[in-house]
C-alpha positions in Angstrom: 35.4 -62.9 -18.8 35.0 -62.1 -22.5 37.1 -65.2 -23.5 34.7 -67.3 -21.4 31.7 -65.8 -23.1 33.3 -66.3 -26.5 33.8 -70.0 -25.7 30.1 -70.3 -24.7 29.2 -68.7 -28.1 31.5 -71.0 -30.0 30.2 -74.1 -28.4 26.5 -73.0 -28.9 25.8 -73.0 -25.1 22.8 -71.2 -23.7 21.9 -70.4 -20.1 19.3 -72.8 -18.7 17.9 -70.2 -16.4 17.0 -71.0 -12.8 14.4 -71.0 -10.1 15.0 -70.0 -6.5 17.2 -67.1 -5.1 18.7 -64.8 -7.7 22.4 -65.1 -6.6 24.6 -68.1 -5.9 27.5 -66.3 -4.2 28.1 -63.3 -1.9 31.2 -61.8 -0.4 33.1 -58.5 0.1 35.2 -56.8 -2.5 36.9 -53.5 -1.7 34.8 -53.2 1.4 31.5 -53.6 -0.5 29.1 -56.5 -0.2 28.8 -58.2 -3.6 26.0 -60.6 -4.7 26.6 -62.5 -7.9 25.2 -65.4 -9.9 28.5 -67.2 -10.4 27.2 -70.8 -10.9 25.1 -71.5 -13.9 23.8 -74.4 -15.9 24.5 -74.2 -19.7 23.7 -76.6 -22.5 23.6 -76.7 -26.3 20.4 -77.3 -28.3 21.1 -81.0 -28.8 21.1 -81.5 -25.1 18.0 -79.3 -24.7 16.2 -81.5 -27.2 17.1 -84.6 -25.2 16.1 -83.2 -21.8 13.1 -80.9 -22.5 12.2 -80.7 -18.8 15.7 -80.0 -17.5 15.7 -77.2 -14.9 18.3 -75.6 -12.6 17.3 -74.8 -9.0 19.2 -72.5 -6.6 19.0 -73.6 -2.9 19.2 -71.5 0.2 22.4 -71.9 2.2 23.1 -70.4 5.6 26.5 -72.0 6.3 28.5 -70.9 3.2 28.9 -67.9 0.9 28.0 -70.2 -2.0 24.5 -71.6 -2.7 24.3 -75.1 -4.1 22.5 -75.6 -7.4 20.7 -78.7 -8.7 20.2 -79.7 -12.3 16.9 -81.7 -12.3 16.3 -83.5 -15.6 12.8 -84.3 -14.4 11.9 -81.7 -11.8 8.3 -82.9 -11.1 9.2 -86.6 -10.8 7.0 -87.4 -13.7 7.2 -87.4 -17.4 7.3 -84.0 -18.9 4.0 -82.7 -20.3 3.9 -79.6 -22.5 1.4 -77.0 -21.4 1.4 -75.9 -25.0 2.5 -77.4 -28.2 6.2 -77.1 -28.9 7.1 -75.0 -31.9 7.9 -76.9 -35.1 8.7 -75.4 -38.4 6.3 -77.0 -40.9 7.8 -77.9 -44.3 4.4 -77.1 -45.9 4.8 -73.5 -45.0 7.5 -73.1 -47.6 4.8 -73.5 -50.3 3.5 -70.1 -49.2 5.4 -66.9 -50.0 4.2 -65.4 -46.7 6.6 -67.8 -44.9 9.8 -66.4 -46.4 8.5 -62.8 -46.0 7.8 -63.5 -42.3 11.2 -65.0 -41.8 13.0 -62.1 -43.6 11.1 -59.5 -41.6 11.8 -61.2 -38.3 15.5 -61.7 -39.1 16.0 -58.0 -39.8 14.9 -57.2 -36.2 17.7 -55.2 -34.6 19.3 -56.7 -31.4 22.3 -55.6 -29.3 24.7 -58.0 -27.6 27.0 -60.8 -28.3 26.7 -62.7 -31.6 25.2 -65.7 -29.8 22.7 -63.5 -27.9 21.7 -61.8 -31.2 21.2 -65.1 -33.0 19.1 -66.7 -30.1 17.0 -63.5 -29.8 16.4 -63.4 -33.6 15.4 -67.1 -33.6 12.9 -66.5 -30.8 11.6 -63.5 -32.7 11.3 -65.5 -35.8 9.5 -68.3 -34.0 7.0 -65.9 -32.5 6.3 -64.2 -35.9 6.0 -67.6 -37.7 3.5 -68.9 -35.1 1.4 -65.7 -35.5 1.6 -65.9 -39.3 0.6 -69.5 -39.4 -2.3 -68.9 -37.1 -3.6 -65.9 -39.0 -2.8 -66.7 -42.6 -2.0 -70.4 -42.9 -4.4 -71.8 -40.4 -5.2 -75.4 -39.5 -5.0 -77.5 -42.7 -7.4 -80.2 -41.4 -10.1 -77.6 -40.7 -9.5 -76.0 -44.0 -9.9 -79.3 -45.8 -13.1 -80.0 -44.0 -14.5 -76.6 -44.8 -13.4 -77.0 -48.4 -15.1 -80.4 -48.7 -18.4 -78.8 -47.4 -18.1 -76.0 -49.9 -17.4 -78.5 -52.7 -20.4 -80.6 -51.8 -22.6 -77.5 -51.9 -21.1 -76.4 -55.2 -21.7 -79.8 -56.7 -25.3 -79.7 -55.7 -25.6 -76.2 -57.2 -23.8 -77.2 -60.4 -26.4 -80.1 -60.9 -29.1 -77.5 -60.7 -27.5 -74.8 -62.9 -25.1 -76.8 -65.1 -22.2 -74.5 -64.2 -19.1 -76.5 -63.1 -16.5 -73.7 -62.9 -16.9 -73.3 -59.1 -16.6 -77.1 -58.6 -13.4 -77.1 -60.6 -12.0 -74.1 -58.7 -12.8 -75.7 -55.3 -11.3 -79.1 -56.4 -8.1 -77.3 -57.3 -8.0 -75.6 -53.9 -8.8 -78.9 -52.1 -6.0 -80.7 -54.0 -3.5 -78.0 -52.8 -4.7 -78.4 -49.3 -4.4 -82.2 -49.5 -0.8 -81.8 -50.8 0.0 -79.6 -47.8 -1.5 -82.1 -45.4 0.4 -84.9 -47.0 3.6 -82.9 -46.6 2.8 -82.3 -43.0 2.2 -86.0 -42.2 5.3 -86.9 -44.2 7.4 -84.5 -42.1 5.9 -85.8 -38.8 6.3 -89.5 -39.7 10.0 -88.8 -40.5 10.4 -87.1 -37.1 8.9 -90.2 -35.4 11.1 -92.5 -37.4 14.2 -90.6 -36.5 13.3 -90.7 -32.8 
């Protein structure tokens, strides 16, 4: 069994999970009734990216000791719609030191299990931490640009009155940095669309 698990790890396969009854086989071994989930759907990340809605379903079966399973690429019979936005690493995050600190802290998270299980769990942990960091410290760039423009407009009105332009210069510098981040974001997204 360990050799089989090693092959799964080497090929980068992950379990697709399932819906329906917990076990796909039952029988007797050494006089004991045994229930097992023998049949599984596995895939690598390239496949998962192609078939986002792919799901495995276990069916009830009363005439055999094995339950049939079905891999449905489109289980609802309609195009897959995300209930929430899928996670995407934003290239613009790398301009902030908080990103690398968040990744480092997430990656040091201790996990037990096979190398593949540890890697997958750490990636999930990293994703969760990056999403939280982005929401709390990085925020929505478009909203920040809009707020910065409003602050700049008020600062310009104030500088006309007082003759002090320092605040205007400071806000323009911040606004330029935010515009650079937004440009990087759109560059990354346009490249993703072009690749598709």
